[in-house]
C-alpha positions as CSV (number, residue, x, y, z in Angstrom):
1,X,160.6,88.2,41.3
2,X,164.7,88.2,42.2
3,X,165.4,86.3,45.4
4,X,165.3,88.8,48.7
5,X,168.5,89.3,50.2
6,X,167.8,89.4,54.2
7,X,171.1,90.6,54.9
8,X,170.5,93.7,52.3
9,X,167.3,94.3,54.3
10,X,169.0,94.2,57.7
11,X,172.1,96.0,57.1
12,X,170.6,99.0,54.9
13,X,166.6,99.1,56.1
14,X,165.1,101.5,58.4
15,X,161.9,100.0,60.0
16,X,158.8,101.6,61.3
17,X,155.6,100.5,62.5
18,X,153.1,100.8,59.3
19,X,149.8,99.4,60.7
20,X,148.1,97.7,63.7
21,X,144.6,95.8,63.2
22,X,143.2,93.1,65.0
23,X,146.4,91.9,67.2
24,X,148.7,91.9,63.9
25,X,151.5,94.6,63.6
26,X,152.3,95.3,60.1
27,X,155.9,96.3,59.8
28,X,157.5,98.7,56.8
29,X,161.3,98.4,56.1
30,X,162.8,100.6,53.5
31,X,165.9,100.3,51.7
32,X,167.3,102.4,48.8
33,X,165.8,100.1,46.3
34,X,162.7,98.4,47.9
35,X,160.0,98.8,50.5
36,X,159.0,95.7,52.5
37,X,156.2,95.1,54.4
38,X,155.3,92.0,56.9
39,X,153.7,91.0,59.6
40,X,154.0,90.2,63.6
41,X,151.3,88.5,64.8
42,X,150.7,89.5,68.6
43,X,147.6,87.1,68.8
44,X,150.5,84.1,68.5
45,X,151.6,84.0,72.1
46,X,153.9,81.0,71.3
47,X,155.5,83.0,68.8
48,X,156.0,86.6,70.6
49,X,155.4,85.8,74.1
50,X,155.9,88.8,76.0
51,X,158.1,90.8,73.7
52,X,157.8,94.5,73.3
53,X,157.6,96.1,69.9
54,X,158.8,99.7,69.1
55,X,157.1,101.7,66.2
56,X,160.7,102.6,65.3
57,X,163.0,99.4,65.9
58,X,166.0,98.5,64.8
59,X,165.7,96.3,61.6
60,X,167.7,93.5,63.3
61,X,165.4,92.9,66.1
62,X,162.7,92.1,63.3
63,X,165.0,89.6,61.4
64,X,162.9,86.4,62.8
65,X,159.8,88.2,61.4
66,X,161.2,89.0,58.1
67,X,162.6,85.5,57.5
68,X,159.5,83.9,58.4
69,X,157.6,86.1,55.6
70,X,160.3,85.4,53.5
71,X,159.8,81.7,53.9
72,X,156.4,81.6,53.8
73,X,156.0,84.2,50.7
74,X,153.7,86.6,52.6
75,X,156.3,89.6,52.6
76,X,155.3,92.5,50.1
77,X,157.7,93.7,48.2
78,X,157.5,97.2,46.6
79,X,160.1,98.5,44.0
80,X,160.9,102.4,44.7
81,X,160.6,104.8,41.9
82,X,163.9,106.0,40.3
């Protein structure tokens, strides 16, 4: 897989809540070429504290979780069909 460019995701992505299961929020960010899916674990109170997570947040607001998913290899990357 190519290196994931977080700047491209933040600048060109539109984000929405994809699914919520057992206290874990799955967010989906679409860019022109890829779809990225990553998680925010609401059960980890040390990480999320009392933060509010919107259904369609600005992608920048989730940068921390995108970076975390890239670093630990849990981000799902889907190529868009041309």
